[in-house]
BALOBA-1460 file (C-alpha; in Angstrom, 3 decimals):
// residues 288
<rec num="1" residu="x" x="-129.619" y="-74.922" z="-68.267"/>
<rec num="2" residu="x" x="-129.379" y="-74.114" z="-64.557"/>
<rec num="3" residu="x" x="-129.565" y="-77.771" z="-63.524"/>
<rec num="4" residu="x" x="-126.866" y="-78.707" z="-66.055"/>
<rec num="5" residu="x" x="-124.563" y="-75.963" z="-64.776"/>
<rec num="6" residu="x" x="-125.211" y="-77.120" z="-61.229"/>
<rec num="7" residu="x" x="-124.280" y="-80.693" z="-62.188"/>
<rec num="8" residu="x" x="-121.041" y="-79.482" z="-63.766"/>
<rec num="9" residu="x" x="-120.140" y="-77.456" z="-60.698"/>
<rec num="10" residu="x" x="-120.906" y="-80.444" z="-58.491"/>
<rec num="11" residu="x" x="-118.603" y="-82.664" z="-60.540"/>
<rec num="12" residu="x" x="-115.782" y="-80.096" z="-60.364"/>
<rec num="13" residu="x" x="-116.302" y="-79.662" z="-56.618"/>
<rec num="14" residu="x" x="-116.182" y="-83.439" z="-56.099"/>
<rec num="15" residu="x" x="-112.903" y="-83.650" z="-58.019"/>
<rec num="16" residu="x" x="-111.372" y="-80.805" z="-56.015"/>
<rec num="17" residu="x" x="-112.504" y="-82.457" z="-52.794"/>
<rec num="18" residu="x" x="-110.813" y="-85.694" z="-53.848"/>
<rec num="19" residu="x" x="-107.597" y="-83.782" z="-54.573"/>
<rec num="20" residu="x" x="-107.731" y="-82.105" z="-51.166"/>
<rec num="21" residu="x" x="-108.317" y="-85.419" z="-49.372"/>
<rec num="22" residu="x" x="-105.433" y="-87.008" z="-51.312"/>
<rec num="23" residu="x" x="-102.995" y="-84.260" z="-50.340"/>
<rec num="24" residu="x" x="-104.329" y="-84.166" z="-46.769"/>
<rec num="25" residu="x" x="-103.686" y="-87.905" z="-46.427"/>
<rec num="26" residu="x" x="-100.093" y="-87.395" z="-47.587"/>
<rec num="27" residu="x" x="-99.657" y="-84.582" z="-45.087"/>
<rec num="28" residu="x" x="-101.213" y="-86.234" z="-42.035"/>
<rec num="29" residu="x" x="-100.576" y="-89.970" z="-42.382"/>
<rec num="30" residu="x" x="-97.144" y="-91.579" z="-41.888"/>
<rec num="31" residu="x" x="-95.164" y="-92.220" z="-45.060"/>
<rec num="32" residu="x" x="-94.955" y="-95.935" z="-44.234"/>
<rec num="33" residu="x" x="-98.659" y="-96.184" z="-43.435"/>
<rec num="34" residu="x" x="-100.121" y="-97.609" z="-40.248"/>
<rec num="35" residu="x" x="-99.626" y="-101.261" z="-39.326"/>
<rec num="36" residu="x" x="-101.148" y="-102.941" z="-36.266"/>
<rec num="37" residu="x" x="-100.257" y="-106.517" z="-35.386"/>
<rec num="38" residu="x" x="-98.818" y="-107.184" z="-38.811"/>
<rec num="39" residu="x" x="-102.001" y="-105.963" z="-40.530"/>
<rec num="40" residu="x" x="-101.795" y="-102.781" z="-42.576"/>
<rec num="41" residu="x" x="-104.708" y="-100.539" z="-41.700"/>
<rec num="42" residu="x" x="-103.711" y="-97.445" z="-43.676"/>
<rec num="43" residu="x" x="-101.717" y="-97.365" z="-46.930"/>
<rec num="44" residu="x" x="-98.293" y="-95.895" z="-47.493"/>
<rec num="45" residu="x" x="-98.374" y="-92.217" z="-48.366"/>
<rec num="46" residu="x" x="-94.810" y="-91.690" z="-49.550"/>
<rec num="47" residu="x" x="-94.088" y="-90.342" z="-53.008"/>
<rec num="48" residu="x" x="-93.292" y="-93.867" z="-54.220"/>
<rec num="49" residu="x" x="-96.863" y="-94.957" z="-53.437"/>
<rec num="50" residu="x" x="-98.914" y="-91.734" z="-53.556"/>
<rec num="51" residu="x" x="-97.302" y="-89.034" z="-55.681"/>
<rec num="52" residu="x" x="-98.506" y="-85.464" z="-55.374"/>
<rec num="53" residu="x" x="-101.342" y="-84.462" z="-57.679"/>
<rec num="54" residu="x" x="-99.246" y="-81.785" z="-59.350"/>
<rec num="55" residu="x" x="-96.517" y="-84.367" z="-60.004"/>
<rec num="56" residu="x" x="-99.023" y="-86.542" z="-61.868"/>
<rec num="57" residu="x" x="-100.261" y="-83.571" z="-63.903"/>
<rec num="58" residu="x" x="-96.699" y="-82.545" z="-64.755"/>
<rec num="59" residu="x" x="-95.956" y="-86.108" z="-65.903"/>
<rec num="60" residu="x" x="-98.616" y="-85.784" z="-68.604"/>
<rec num="61" residu="x" x="-96.392" y="-83.339" z="-70.456"/>
<rec num="62" residu="x" x="-93.147" y="-85.320" z="-70.235"/>
<rec num="63" residu="x" x="-91.929" y="-87.948" z="-72.752"/>
<rec num="64" residu="x" x="-93.275" y="-91.459" z="-72.288"/>
<rec num="65" residu="x" x="-89.774" y="-92.893" z="-72.596"/>
<rec num="66" residu="x" x="-86.424" y="-91.138" z="-72.557"/>
<rec num="67" residu="x" x="-85.212" y="-90.071" z="-75.966"/>
<rec num="68" residu="x" x="-85.927" y="-87.593" z="-78.702"/>
<rec num="69" residu="x" x="-89.148" y="-87.953" z="-80.650"/>
<rec num="70" residu="x" x="-90.952" y="-89.926" z="-77.963"/>
<rec num="71" residu="x" x="-94.618" y="-89.060" z="-77.502"/>
<rec num="72" residu="x" x="-95.680" y="-87.535" z="-74.224"/>
<rec num="73" residu="x" x="-97.484" y="-89.460" z="-71.517"/>
<rec num="74" residu="x" x="-100.510" y="-87.244" z="-72.052"/>
<rec num="75" residu="x" x="-100.608" y="-88.106" z="-75.760"/>
<rec num="76" residu="x" x="-100.301" y="-91.815" z="-74.966"/>
<rec num="77" residu="x" x="-103.080" y="-91.622" z="-72.386"/>
<rec num="78" residu="x" x="-105.331" y="-89.664" z="-74.769"/>
<rec num="79" residu="x" x="-104.743" y="-92.148" z="-77.588"/>
<rec num="80" residu="x" x="-105.452" y="-95.117" z="-75.335"/>
<rec num="81" residu="x" x="-108.540" y="-93.440" z="-73.885"/>
<rec num="82" residu="x" x="-109.991" y="-92.782" z="-77.349"/>
<rec num="83" residu="x" x="-109.404" y="-96.407" z="-78.357"/>
<rec num="84" residu="x" x="-111.116" y="-97.681" z="-75.213"/>
<rec num="85" residu="x" x="-113.936" y="-95.140" z="-75.579"/>
<rec num="86" residu="x" x="-114.748" y="-96.465" z="-79.051"/>
<rec num="87" residu="x" x="-114.973" y="-100.035" z="-77.765"/>
<rec num="88" residu="x" x="-116.989" y="-98.977" z="-74.727"/>
<rec num="89" residu="x" x="-119.499" y="-97.032" z="-76.832"/>
<rec num="90" residu="x" x="-119.809" y="-99.980" z="-79.197"/>
<rec num="91" residu="x" x="-120.498" y="-102.228" z="-76.234"/>
<rec num="92" residu="x" x="-122.985" y="-99.699" z="-74.865"/>
<rec num="93" residu="x" x="-124.932" y="-99.726" z="-78.127"/>
<rec num="94" residu="x" x="-124.973" y="-103.528" z="-78.330"/>
<rec num="95" residu="x" x="-125.848" y="-103.980" z="-74.663"/>
<rec num="96" residu="x" x="-128.373" y="-101.149" z="-74.711"/>
<rec num="97" residu="x" x="-130.260" y="-102.437" z="-77.745"/>
<rec num="98" residu="x" x="-130.267" y="-105.970" z="-76.329"/>
<rec num="99" residu="x" x="-131.504" y="-104.700" z="-72.962"/>
<rec num="100" residu="x" x="-134.300" y="-102.652" z="-74.526"/>
<rec num="101" residu="x" x="-135.479" y="-105.569" z="-76.664"/>
<rec num="102" residu="x" x="-135.511" y="-107.956" z="-73.705"/>
<rec num="103" residu="x" x="-137.356" y="-105.396" z="-71.570"/>
<rec num="104" residu="x" x="-140.016" y="-105.012" z="-74.265"/>
<rec num="105" residu="x" x="-140.480" y="-108.775" z="-74.459"/>
<rec num="106" residu="x" x="-140.675" y="-109.103" z="-70.676"/>
<rec num="107" residu="x" x="-143.166" y="-106.233" z="-70.460"/>
<rec num="108" residu="x" x="-145.309" y="-107.846" z="-73.170"/>
<rec num="109" residu="x" x="-145.241" y="-111.391" z="-71.808"/>
<rec num="110" residu="x" x="-145.456" y="-111.869" z="-68.067"/>
<rec num="111" residu="x" x="-144.294" y="-115.474" z="-68.335"/>
<rec num="112" residu="x" x="-141.063" y="-114.385" z="-70.019"/>
<rec num="113" residu="x" x="-140.490" y="-111.784" z="-67.309"/>
<rec num="114" residu="x" x="-140.927" y="-114.313" z="-64.503"/>
<rec num="115" residu="x" x="-138.671" y="-116.800" z="-66.263"/>
<rec num="116" residu="x" x="-135.923" y="-114.498" z="-67.532"/>
<rec num="117" residu="x" x="-135.570" y="-111.762" z="-64.921"/>
<rec num="118" residu="x" x="-133.930" y="-113.978" z="-62.248"/>
<rec num="119" residu="x" x="-131.304" y="-115.067" z="-64.780"/>
<rec num="120" residu="x" x="-130.708" y="-111.465" z="-65.859"/>
<rec num="121" residu="x" x="-130.009" y="-110.558" z="-62.234"/>
<rec num="122" residu="x" x="-127.899" y="-113.670" z="-61.637"/>
<rec num="123" residu="x" x="-125.764" y="-112.911" z="-64.696"/>
<rec num="124" residu="x" x="-124.269" y="-109.939" z="-62.874"/>
<rec num="125" residu="x" x="-122.988" y="-112.118" z="-60.027"/>
<rec num="126" residu="x" x="-120.435" y="-113.799" z="-62.311"/>
<rec num="127" residu="x" x="-116.985" y="-112.193" z="-61.804"/>
<rec num="128" residu="x" x="-115.934" y="-110.188" z="-64.850"/>
<rec num="129" residu="x" x="-112.395" y="-111.527" z="-64.639"/>
<rec num="130" residu="x" x="-113.845" y="-115.016" z="-65.186"/>
<rec num="131" residu="x" x="-116.062" y="-113.970" z="-68.106"/>
<rec num="132" residu="x" x="-113.316" y="-112.256" z="-70.125"/>
<rec num="133" residu="x" x="-111.177" y="-115.376" z="-70.825"/>
<rec num="134" residu="x" x="-114.295" y="-117.359" z="-71.770"/>
<rec num="135" residu="x" x="-115.425" y="-114.732" z="-74.272"/>
<rec num="136" residu="x" x="-111.932" y="-114.491" z="-75.743"/>
<rec num="137" residu="x" x="-111.675" y="-118.289" z="-75.996"/>
<rec num="138" residu="x" x="-115.087" y="-118.752" z="-77.611"/>
<rec num="139" residu="x" x="-114.593" y="-115.780" z="-79.924"/>
<rec num="140" residu="x" x="-111.250" y="-117.113" z="-81.115"/>
<rec num="141" residu="x" x="-113.077" y="-120.009" z="-82.758"/>
<rec num="142" residu="x" x="-115.332" y="-117.743" z="-84.831"/>
<rec num="143" residu="x" x="-114.495" y="-117.252" z="-88.509"/>
<rec num="144" residu="x" x="-117.086" y="-115.559" z="-90.733"/>
<rec num="145" residu="x" x="-116.417" y="-115.181" z="-94.478"/>
<rec num="146" residu="x" x="-112.689" y="-115.018" z="-93.913"/>
<rec num="147" residu="x" x="-112.940" y="-112.609" z="-90.984"/>
<rec num="148" residu="x" x="-111.281" y="-113.882" z="-87.837"/>
<rec num="149" residu="x" x="-112.406" y="-112.825" z="-84.383"/>
<rec num="150" residu="x" x="-110.222" y="-110.019" z="-83.023"/>
<rec num="151" residu="x" x="-109.353" y="-109.299" z="-79.413"/>
<rec num="152" residu="x" x="-111.090" y="-105.910" z="-79.605"/>
<rec num="153" residu="x" x="-114.343" y="-107.715" z="-80.417"/>
<rec num="154" residu="x" x="-114.041" y="-109.610" z="-77.121"/>
<rec num="155" residu="x" x="-113.598" y="-106.296" z="-75.316"/>
<rec num="156" residu="x" x="-116.726" y="-104.895" z="-76.952"/>
<rec num="157" residu="x" x="-118.772" y="-107.984" z="-76.057"/>
<rec num="158" residu="x" x="-117.683" y="-107.786" z="-72.411"/>
<rec num="159" residu="x" x="-118.538" y="-104.082" z="-72.304"/>
<rec num="160" residu="x" x="-121.968" y="-104.945" z="-73.724"/>
<rec num="161" residu="x" x="-122.361" y="-107.629" z="-71.043"/>
<rec num="162" residu="x" x="-122.030" y="-105.030" z="-68.293"/>
<rec num="163" residu="x" x="-124.122" y="-102.390" z="-70.074"/>
<rec num="164" residu="x" x="-126.954" y="-104.815" z="-70.741"/>
<rec num="165" residu="x" x="-128.161" y="-105.249" z="-67.151"/>
<rec num="166" residu="x" x="-128.912" y="-101.644" z="-66.071"/>
<rec num="167" residu="x" x="-130.624" y="-100.862" z="-69.386"/>
<rec num="168" residu="x" x="-132.803" y="-103.990" z="-69.261"/>
<rec num="169" residu="x" x="-133.856" y="-103.430" z="-65.649"/>
<rec num="170" residu="x" x="-134.332" y="-99.671" z="-66.032"/>
<rec num="171" residu="x" x="-136.343" y="-100.056" z="-69.224"/>
<rec num="172" residu="x" x="-138.545" y="-102.741" z="-67.694"/>
<rec num="173" residu="x" x="-139.215" y="-100.574" z="-64.677"/>
<rec num="174" residu="x" x="-140.078" y="-97.647" z="-66.924"/>
<rec num="175" residu="x" x="-142.403" y="-99.674" z="-69.145"/>
<rec num="176" residu="x" x="-144.341" y="-100.882" z="-66.106"/>
<rec num="177" residu="x" x="-144.381" y="-97.474" z="-64.364"/>
<rec num="178" residu="x" x="-147.627" y="-95.972" z="-65.814"/>
<rec num="179" residu="x" x="-150.469" y="-95.758" z="-63.331"/>
<rec num="180" residu="x" x="-153.121" y="-98.439" z="-63.555"/>
<rec num="181" residu="x" x="-155.758" y="-95.796" z="-64.282"/>
<rec num="182" residu="x" x="-153.804" y="-94.613" z="-67.344"/>
<rec num="183" residu="x" x="-153.504" y="-98.145" z="-68.687"/>
<rec num="184" residu="x" x="-157.200" y="-98.757" z="-68.128"/>
<rec num="185" residu="x" x="-158.021" y="-95.526" z="-69.958"/>
<rec num="186" residu="x" x="-156.117" y="-96.708" z="-73.044"/>
<rec num="187" residu="x" x="-157.936" y="-100.028" z="-72.881"/>
<rec num="188" residu="x" x="-161.284" y="-98.235" z="-72.641"/>
<rec num="189" residu="x" x="-160.370" y="-96.339" z="-75.796"/>
<rec num="190" residu="x" x="-159.720" y="-99.675" z="-77.538"/>
<rec num="191" residu="x" x="-156.004" y="-98.896" z="-77.917"/>
<rec num="192" residu="x" x="-153.910" y="-101.921" z="-78.801"/>
<rec num="193" residu="x" x="-150.680" y="-102.972" z="-77.108"/>
<rec num="194" residu="x" x="-148.489" y="-101.201" z="-79.651"/>
<rec num="195" residu="x" x="-150.448" y="-97.968" z="-79.376"/>
<rec num="196" residu="x" x="-150.253" y="-98.125" z="-75.587"/>
<rec num="197" residu="x" x="-146.518" y="-98.805" z="-75.862"/>
<rec num="198" residu="x" x="-145.840" y="-95.853" z="-78.146"/>
<rec num="199" residu="x" x="-148.189" y="-93.357" z="-76.539"/>
<rec num="200" residu="x" x="-147.950" y="-94.286" z="-72.872"/>
<rec num="201" residu="x" x="-145.296" y="-96.780" z="-71.824"/>
<rec num="202" residu="x" x="-142.308" y="-95.498" z="-73.806"/>
<rec num="203" residu="x" x="-142.770" y="-91.826" z="-72.776"/>
<rec num="204" residu="x" x="-143.240" y="-92.963" z="-69.182"/>
<rec num="205" residu="x" x="-140.023" y="-94.977" z="-69.301"/>
<rec num="206" residu="x" x="-137.780" y="-91.999" z="-70.166"/>
<rec num="207" residu="x" x="-137.136" y="-90.858" z="-66.551"/>
<rec num="208" residu="x" x="-136.048" y="-94.426" z="-65.734"/>
<rec num="209" residu="x" x="-134.066" y="-95.195" z="-68.874"/>
<rec num="210" residu="x" x="-131.811" y="-92.129" z="-68.975"/>
<rec num="211" residu="x" x="-130.210" y="-92.773" z="-65.539"/>
<rec num="212" residu="x" x="-129.935" y="-96.462" z="-66.464"/>
<rec num="213" residu="x" x="-128.097" y="-95.652" z="-69.699"/>
<rec num="214" residu="x" x="-125.789" y="-93.281" z="-67.815"/>
<rec num="215" residu="x" x="-124.954" y="-96.105" z="-65.394"/>
<rec num="216" residu="x" x="-124.546" y="-98.505" z="-68.311"/>
<rec num="217" residu="x" x="-122.086" y="-96.111" z="-69.996"/>
<rec num="218" residu="x" x="-119.868" y="-96.052" z="-66.913"/>
<rec num="219" residu="x" x="-120.151" y="-99.841" z="-66.589"/>
<rec num="220" residu="x" x="-119.206" y="-100.286" z="-70.247"/>
<rec num="221" residu="x" x="-116.035" y="-98.259" z="-69.718"/>
<rec num="222" residu="x" x="-115.096" y="-100.337" z="-66.674"/>
<rec num="223" residu="x" x="-115.807" y="-103.532" z="-68.604"/>
<rec num="224" residu="x" x="-113.712" y="-102.385" z="-71.561"/>
<rec num="225" residu="x" x="-110.736" y="-101.493" z="-69.354"/>
<rec num="226" residu="x" x="-110.849" y="-104.769" z="-67.417"/>
<rec num="227" residu="x" x="-111.351" y="-106.751" z="-70.628"/>
<rec num="228" residu="x" x="-108.334" y="-105.115" z="-72.236"/>
<rec num="229" residu="x" x="-106.234" y="-106.215" z="-69.296"/>
<rec num="230" residu="x" x="-107.682" y="-109.746" z="-69.222"/>
<rec num="231" residu="x" x="-107.523" y="-110.392" z="-72.966"/>
<rec num="232" residu="x" x="-104.223" y="-108.616" z="-73.626"/>
<rec num="233" residu="x" x="-105.745" y="-106.189" z="-76.115"/>
<rec num="234" residu="x" x="-103.242" y="-103.483" z="-76.987"/>
<rec num="235" residu="x" x="-103.912" y="-99.861" z="-77.798"/>
<rec num="236" residu="x" x="-106.344" y="-99.083" z="-74.988"/>
<rec num="237" residu="x" x="-106.064" y="-97.375" z="-71.619"/>
<rec num="238" residu="x" x="-106.351" y="-100.689" z="-69.762"/>
<rec num="239" residu="x" x="-103.226" y="-102.115" z="-71.335"/>
<rec num="240" residu="x" x="-101.489" y="-98.778" z="-70.807"/>
<rec num="241" residu="x" x="-102.175" y="-98.961" z="-67.057"/>
<rec num="242" residu="x" x="-100.554" y="-102.408" z="-66.920"/>
<rec num="243" residu="x" x="-97.525" y="-101.219" z="-68.896"/>
<rec num="244" residu="x" x="-97.041" y="-98.194" z="-66.661"/>
<rec num="245" residu="x" x="-97.645" y="-100.259" z="-63.509"/>
<rec num="246" residu="x" x="-94.633" y="-102.401" z="-64.343"/>
<rec num="247" residu="x" x="-92.482" y="-99.295" z="-63.928"/>
<rec num="248" residu="x" x="-94.473" y="-97.936" z="-60.969"/>
<rec num="249" residu="x" x="-91.680" y="-98.511" z="-58.452"/>
<rec num="250" residu="x" x="-89.477" y="-96.040" z="-60.309"/>
<rec num="251" residu="x" x="-92.138" y="-93.707" z="-61.678"/>
<rec num="252" residu="x" x="-95.531" y="-94.074" z="-59.953"/>
<rec num="253" residu="x" x="-96.774" y="-90.771" z="-61.359"/>
<rec num="254" residu="x" x="-96.850" y="-92.303" z="-64.850"/>
<rec num="255" residu="x" x="-99.215" y="-95.054" z="-63.699"/>
<rec num="256" residu="x" x="-101.456" y="-92.569" z="-61.889"/>
<rec num="257" residu="x" x="-101.558" y="-90.454" z="-65.054"/>
<rec num="258" residu="x" x="-103.044" y="-93.439" z="-66.890"/>
<rec num="259" residu="x" x="-105.505" y="-94.045" z="-64.039"/>
<rec num="260" residu="x" x="-106.510" y="-90.381" z="-64.211"/>
<rec num="261" residu="x" x="-107.123" y="-90.820" z="-67.932"/>
<rec num="262" residu="x" x="-109.352" y="-93.825" z="-67.221"/>
<rec num="263" residu="x" x="-111.352" y="-91.803" z="-64.686"/>
<rec num="264" residu="x" x="-111.822" y="-88.948" z="-67.134"/>
<rec num="265" residu="x" x="-112.858" y="-91.496" z="-69.764"/>
<rec num="266" residu="x" x="-115.688" y="-92.696" z="-67.531"/>
<rec num="267" residu="x" x="-116.861" y="-89.124" z="-67.002"/>
<rec num="268" residu="x" x="-116.812" y="-88.460" z="-70.750"/>
<rec num="269" residu="x" x="-118.882" y="-91.572" z="-71.442"/>
<rec num="270" residu="x" x="-121.430" y="-90.615" z="-68.787"/>
<rec num="271" residu="x" x="-121.557" y="-87.035" z="-70.096"/>
<rec num="272" residu="x" x="-122.207" y="-88.325" z="-73.619"/>
<rec num="273" residu="x" x="-125.447" y="-89.792" z="-72.322"/>
<rec num="274" residu="x" x="-126.470" y="-86.213" z="-71.576"/>
<rec num="275" residu="x" x="-127.098" y="-85.812" z="-75.304"/>
<rec num="276" residu="x" x="-129.726" y="-88.540" z="-75.019"/>
<rec num="277" residu="x" x="-131.199" y="-86.765" z="-72.018"/>
<rec num="278" residu="x" x="-131.482" y="-83.517" z="-74.005"/>
<rec num="279" residu="x" x="-133.172" y="-85.292" z="-76.920"/>
<rec num="280" residu="x" x="-135.731" y="-86.943" z="-74.655"/>
<rec num="281" residu="x" x="-136.255" y="-84.001" z="-72.305"/>
<rec num="282" residu="x" x="-139.704" y="-83.278" z="-73.761"/>
<rec num="283" residu="x" x="-140.960" y="-86.599" z="-72.368"/>
<rec num="284" residu="x" x="-139.775" y="-86.021" z="-68.798"/>
<rec num="285" residu="x" x="-142.747" y="-85.664" z="-66.511"/>
<rec num="286" residu="x" x="-145.214" y="-85.958" z="-69.362"/>
<rec num="287" residu="x" x="-146.753" y="-89.055" z="-67.841"/>
<rec num="288" residu="x" x="-147.496" y="-89.424" z="-64.150"/>
């Protein structure tokens, strides 16, 4: 309980520090930024480029567009964030399950680990902006029992692509973390591979898997937002950022409100992993 409260206070303190640095930059730096020899070294800090934090927060309660009956910016951001969160969590589940299965296979067969692990690492060097159009193009050709591939499915697949790597690597590290003496003890007791997996390797992997899943959750959110922008999927926070950015010259606070919603979305996804941490807390430190 104490550690969880400390983590919450740390997160709040980090946010307040970011706010202070933002306002300090507006106060100290020139409004037109700093340019040396035609190269801009520091960004513009005027209200058209960096609105005050309180201006962004106030914008959340104003109508999205002028006119009666229009929803507020905050409502639009919340709706888009929930849509993106659903796709990101779906991608996290798909990527997480795939990563766990591959880690189990690699831990069981050394040949598979030596053959597959370099490709798993190399897969993360491919730019996401190049992967998104390929997934959307390939998915558009899929038709199963009358169901046509939707753009949101492409977003979920891309989110799973980013979530897969940290889970696979973290799980593999956890499965191979038990001390050699512990493994030898199970062998001396004539325990099979499955018994060793359930009684030794899986409990030992918990301290490695939970941080990996937390990282995967944040990566899935980033992947979902970028994929929404790349594939043109409507309804999510990514598309909302693009829509608001088109009017950023006249109302930059609206765009920053959407960006703030995306940041909060990442924190919510990472915090959701805390439920997994609570459920597996009994295994932490149970195996040296």
